[in-house]
N, C-alpha and C positions, 0 to 999 in steps of 0.2 A: 540567865545571863549563862551562858558554859564556860566549863573550865580554863584556862588559860594559863599561860605564862611567858616566862620573857627570854631572851636569849641569853642570859647570865644564867639564870637558874636553869635552863637547859644543858648548859654543859659545866656550870660547879658543882653537878652531880657526882662528876667525875673525878671529885679533887683527889680521891684516895687512891684512882685509879692509876695502874704501871704503862700503861700504853703510850703512846708516844700521841701527842698532840700537834705538832709543828715540824717539820721539816723547812730549813732554807739554808741554801748552799750546803755547806757540812756540820751545819746546828741543828742538832737534835732536840725537841722543851720537849717535856714528858709533861703529861698533864699536872701532876704536885706544883712542880713550879708554873706551870701556864695558871693555873688559878691562884698562885699565891704572886705573881705579875696583874693580874688582874687588879686582885683588891688591892695593891700598892700602888696603883694607876688613879684607881675609884678615891683613893685618899687623898692625893695627889690633886686629884681637878677638883673635888669635893672643897677642897682648901684654896682653890683658885677663884670660890666662887661659883663652879658648877653644880646646879642644884636641879631638882626634880624639874622636866619642863624647860630647863634654860635651853635655846637652841644654839648649836655648837657645829660648827662648819669643820668637814674634815676633809682634808683634800692629800692624797698620800697613796700610793703602788702598795703591795701588797708585801711590805715587810711585817715581821714580828710585833712591831711596838704599832703599827696599825691596826692590825687584829685585837690585839691587847687592849690598845685604848678603843675600841669599838664595845667592847663586853663591858668594860668601867663604865663607858656611858650609858649602856644599860640598865648595870649594877645600880646607878643612879638614878636613872631613867628620865635621862635627857634625851632630847630630840637631836639625833645626829643628821645633818644635812652633809651627804656625800658626794663627793664631785671629782670629776677627771682630773687625774693627776696633770694632764697635760692644758688643762681649763686655760683660754685667754682670758685676761687679767680684765675686761671690760663685763666678760659674765661673770667673773669672781665678783665685781662691784654691784652686780644687779641681784646675783643671790643672796647677797649679806643685806641689801636693803630688803628683797622679796621676802625673805624668812626670819627677820628680823633678829637676826645670828648677835650672841655676845661676847663669842669667843671662837678663835681662831686656830685650830690645829693644824698644822703641815710640815711635812717632811723638809727637813731641812736643806738639802739641796735645791729644793724646787722655791725656796723662800724668795731669793732674790727677783723672783721674777715679777714679786706681786707687792712689791716694798711700797709702791705710789698705792697700791688701794687700801693695805693697813694704815698709810698716814692718813689718806684720804677718808676713809671710815673709824677710825682711831678706834678700830676693832682691838680686843686684848689678845694676842698673839703669843703661842706656845710653840715648842720645835718639839717633833720628835726624828728617829736618827735611827738606819741600819746600824751602826756602829755598834751598840751592846751587844749584837751578835751576828758579828763577824770576826773572826781568829786575829791574834797580834797583828800578824805579816799585811796580811789584807787592808788592815786599819790604817799602818802607817803609807799605803798604797791610793787608798780612798782619801785620806787626806789632803794628799800630794794633789789625786785628780782632778777635788773640788775646792781645791784652796782658796780662789776665787770665791765662791758661793757659799762657802762659809766666812769667808772673812764680814759678810752682813750680818752673821748670827750675833743676838745676844746671849753671850754662853750661858749665862744666870736664868734664859727661859728655856734652857732643854727640860721635858719631862724628866726623862731619866736620872736626872741628876738630880732633881728633889725629891724630899721626903715630908713626912706629913705622919700627923697622928691623930687626923681626924678621924669619926666614928659617923662610918655612911648605914643611914637605912636602907636596907635591899629595897629594891622597887620590885612588888609584886603584881601588879597590874600589867597584865600584857595583852588589853585591850586598846589602853589608850593611844594617841602617836608618839613613834619612837624613831619614824628613819622618813626623810626625805628625800626621794630621788628622783632627776631629771628625766623626763621620760617623753619622745615626741609627741603624749598624748594621741589618744585615738580620733582626732581631727586632725594629725600631722604637725601640730605647733607645739612648740615644745611648753613645754608644764611642769610643777612641781605635786611629786605624788608623792601623798600621806599616807604614809604606812603602818600598820602597829606588830609587834615582835608575836602577836600570835598569827598572822598570816604567814610569818617567815617557817613558825614553828609547826602548822599543820601541814605543810609539803615535805618538810623534812624529818617528820615523823614516820615519814611513808619509804623510807629508802629503803631499808630490807625489801619490800614488796618492789621498788622498783628496780633497784639490783638483784632481784631473785637472788640475795647469795647474803650470811650473817655481816655485818658491817665491823665488829668490835676486829681493833688490829691491823685492820687495814687501811691505805693510804689513796687520798684522792686529790686531783691536781685541777685546776680552776685557770684558764690561761689568760680569764677576763678579772680583772680588780675590782673592788668591792663597790664601785659606782653603780655598778651594774647588776641586775635583781638575780640574775640566773648566776655571773660571779659571787656575790653574797651569798644567795640561798645556796646554793648547790657546789661551788665549790671551797666556801668556808665553812658554813655553818652545818651543813649536811652531815660531814662527817664530824666535827666537834661535838656536837649534839647527839653522838651514837657511838661516842667511844671509837672512834678512829679519828687518822691524820688529814692533814690539811698539809699539801706542799708547796711550799707560797715560791711563786716565782714572780721577780719584777716584771719582766719583759721575755717575751717566748725565747727560747734558749733550746733550739735542739738535742745539742751535745749533753745536757745536762737531764733532759728529760729521757733521753735512750740512757742514760748512766743510771739514774734513776730504778727505771723501769727495771734494769739488769740486778741493780743490789734489792731489787723487792720493795723499793720507797714508794713506787706508785701503784697500783693495783688497777684506778678505776682515772679515765681520763673524761675530762671535759672539756671540749673544742668549738671550733669556726671551721667553716669548709677551707678558706685561706690556708691557715694553719692545720688542717689534716693534708693537705696538699704538699707542705711544706716536710711534716715528717713522713710520708709515703714516699719522699726525693730523696731521703737518707738510706744508705746504704746499712748503715747499721740499726736500722728498725727493722727488724726481722729475726729469722731463728728463734730457738727454741724458748731464750728467757720472754717472749711477747705471751708465753703460756703466765705470768705472773699479771698480766692484766685479763681482766673479766666482763667489764664493759667498756666502752667508747660510747659519749652522748653530744650529740651534735648541734647547735643551736645560733641564735644571733642572726644570721642568714643562710636563705634556704639551697642547700646542696647539690650539686647536679646527680642526677642518677648514678652516672659513672663513677661519684666517687664511693659508691657504696660499695659494687663492685670488688673495686681495686682493693680498698680497706680489707673486705671480708676474705677475699682470696689471701690476700697477705697474712690474714691471721689462720686459715686454713690450713696455709701452707705450713704452719709454727702448731699447728694441733692444738691452737687458744679455742677458749669458749668464746672469747672478745669477740664482738659485732660493732660496726655503728649501727646508734640506735638515734633516730630523731625524736625531736619533742615540741612541745607548742606552750607559750606562755607569754607572756606582756609583763610589764612594772607595773599594771592597774591589777596586775594579778600575783605580784611580789616576785614570782618565779612562775615554772611549768607548771600546769596542769594539766597536759596531755601529755604522756610518752609511750615509746615505745619499749616492750621491755625482752629479754632473751627468749622469756614465756608467751610471748603475744608479741608477735611483731608484722609491720608489712609494710615493703618499701613502696617511698610514694607517698605515704602517710606521716601524720605526726602522733598516731598511739590513739589509744583511748583516754579519755577523761581518769583521772586518780580518784581513790573512792572518796565521796563526798563531796564530790566536782558535775556540776549540771551543763548539757550543754542541748544548745537548740539553736537551728537556722531557720531565718525569717527573711521574709522579704519587708523589709521595712515599708515600704510603701503600700503596701495592703494590711499588715497587721504582726506587733511586736507577739503578742500573745499566741498565735497558730502558727506551728512549726512547721515545716517544711519536709515532703516527705524524701527516705532515702535518695542519695544523688541527685538531688535536686539544689542547685549552688543559691546562696543567698548570705544573706551579714551572718556569722556567727555571736551570738550569746553565749555567756559563760553565767552560771553563778555557782559562788566556792566561797567557802569559809578563810581563803586568802585574799579577797578582793580589797583593794586598796578602800580607805576611807575618803579617799574624793579627791579633788584637785584643791592644792593650797590657792588661795584668795579668787575663788573661783565662784560666780554666783550658785545658787541651788539647781536653778534650771538650765545652769550647761554642765552641771557633772554630766559623766559616761551611763549613768545610771537607768534602767527602767526598773519599775516594780510594775509586777504582774497581780490578776485579780487574786490573791491569796497576800500578796506585800512578799512575796521574795523578790530580793534583790538581784539584778542582772545587772551584768557588764554589758553594753552594745561596743563591742570591740572596733568596728568598724575594719575589720577584715572579711575578705569573703571565702567561701569554702563551702564543703559537701560532707554530710557523712554518709559511708556505705553501709548495705544489710547489717553487716558485721559490729557496727557503731564503732570505725576507725574514720577518726577525722583528717581530712586532705585539706589544707591549707593550699588557696590561689593567689593570692595577694590581697594586698591593701585595696579599701574600697577605693580609695582617694588616686589609687593608681589606676584606674580604671576608665580606656580612653574610645571616644566613639568617634570612629572614621565610616563615613557615607551611612552612617547608620547603624553600624555595628559597634557592640562594645568588644573592645580589643584587650588583652590582658597582657602587658609587658611579660608576666612570671612565663606565661604558655610561648612564646616565643622563647625564653630563656632554658627553656625545663627539656624544649626541643632540642635546641641547639646546641644544648648540653650535652647531649644522645650522639652528638658527630662524633668520632675517633679526632683526639687531635686537642679539641675544642677544651681549655682547664677552666676558665672564666669564660662567663659573657653578663652583658648589661643590656636592655633594651632600653633607648632611650627615646621618647616623644619629641618631635618638632613640630612647630604650626605656627603655619603663617594664613593669613587669610583664607588663602585659596587650596593651601598646598602643607594637609598634616602628613606625617611621616615618621618612619621606626629609622634610629640607625641602630646599628647590632655592634656594639664595642666587643671583642673576642682576644682571647688572653689563653698564647700557643705558643709553644716552642718549635713549630714547624717551621721548617726554612722556604719552602713552597708554598707562598700565603695564596697566590690565585688558586692553587688546587685546591684547597679549603677552604676559599671564597666559595667558590663552585660546588664543591659536597654540603655545604650548608643550605645555597639554596636550594639546590634539589629536593634536599631533606623538609626543608621547611614546605614549597613549594606539594610536595605531596602529601602535607598535613594539614596546613592551615588553610585559610579563605585568603583571597586576593591580598584583601585589605590590610591583615596582619602581619605580610611580607616584608622585611626590612626591603628600605630601596636603598641602607645604603650599609657596607657588613665591613666594618674596619678592624685590621689585625694585629697586635702587639703582643712583644714580648710579656709584657705587666700592665695591669689598671691599676689607675691612683687607689689608693686604699684609705681608708679612715684609722685611727687610732686603735682603733679593737678588731682591725682586718676584713669590714665590710668595703666593698664596692664601692667607691664614693662618687656619686653619679652628681653630684651636684659640678663635679669637675669636668664629670663629659656631656654635661650639658651645655 
């Protein structure tokens, strides 16, 4: 059995560090205070009946108490089932039943939405809040703004108001199940992924290699909440487990991001394409203060090529070493397993594998054992210490793994891509997003990549439509251009020169904005 550690152990070693652990609005929390609050929270949670392997549903955005609660659960050895802060109530009900959660910890202002579920399940419910980390003036405004939401709260169930002398035995098993995260699954259907602490720690131990820079004293910001593996591992745990700060943000605030960059309170950005575009649209996101940034990592959705040139040009003008770098991972791999770095990068690729990660491209209809040659497209298989333990309540023969002749465990990602001669991985598409027209395999990602190269296209989505006789694609384009017909004509010409006729969208629809999910991805369901 390999050596392991827990999330709590990874951050508790800095209990005497003078470095900043968390930035939240105008609040600064250094490591001694941070660890002390975790320890107090663990004692409180333990006194409420939360023990090792107790399943606790955690539903809250990135406020300090959310992060403190997460590490307190790790200290105890409980299992945190982390959910989206805007989750529909019926999905919460399904999750509580499926995970057999006995405790529910929710942000106070969100609880009103779930009162019926709390009553139906009779789950033990407690509240966390942003209030302890707001200044006195803001607290007054907070209580006035959320008067209705807070009126439904049992004030005796606020965790920050409780006290406990319970002694907590520190969990030291980093290999046992510790996190439940929801995923689309490698089949595309929503599943609950079981992850252990070591899977997260494996990736975050490589932060210095990923950044090509020392981490101590730095600050990183992730724009995704902790229900997302990338947001949890890289936005929160990566800095905190490396004596660096995590800059918390409840939701995207361009003004605050720019202000913190100028104050040298953000040195590394973790972002998504949609929010990167919003940053670039800000005039204040420019000038010599951008030298405070050393790297920006983009994920969650496939970025258009033009985004790299626009972003990197902005950095060059500021004489900043910062560059936009793409990575790749799945919830089933805890977080990124491939990443471009400042030393080794190639635009269009998702980078090279981290140390300890193996990859091969296979034709699943032929063999999972034999990998394809460079530049041959097939399904991506990953073998990594960060692989999940499996899907909750799913039979063994339906788990997403393949074991080779030497009993090495591989994740069948369901993603399509290829490796080039230098070992860079190129992600093309989800296997389920390959469509046949006239016998040809058509990848929406190919259409979107090329359309994104046309000047004036900010974002786009190729949506497949099918009736019995006439399958076709509609390309939805986000653009600020007023002459829509001219843009449509340019896109059509560009695509006709580069794609077979069956890949050419039959319709192109241009609008100023496209519908987005809560984490900024294009909401394809609303376009279909």
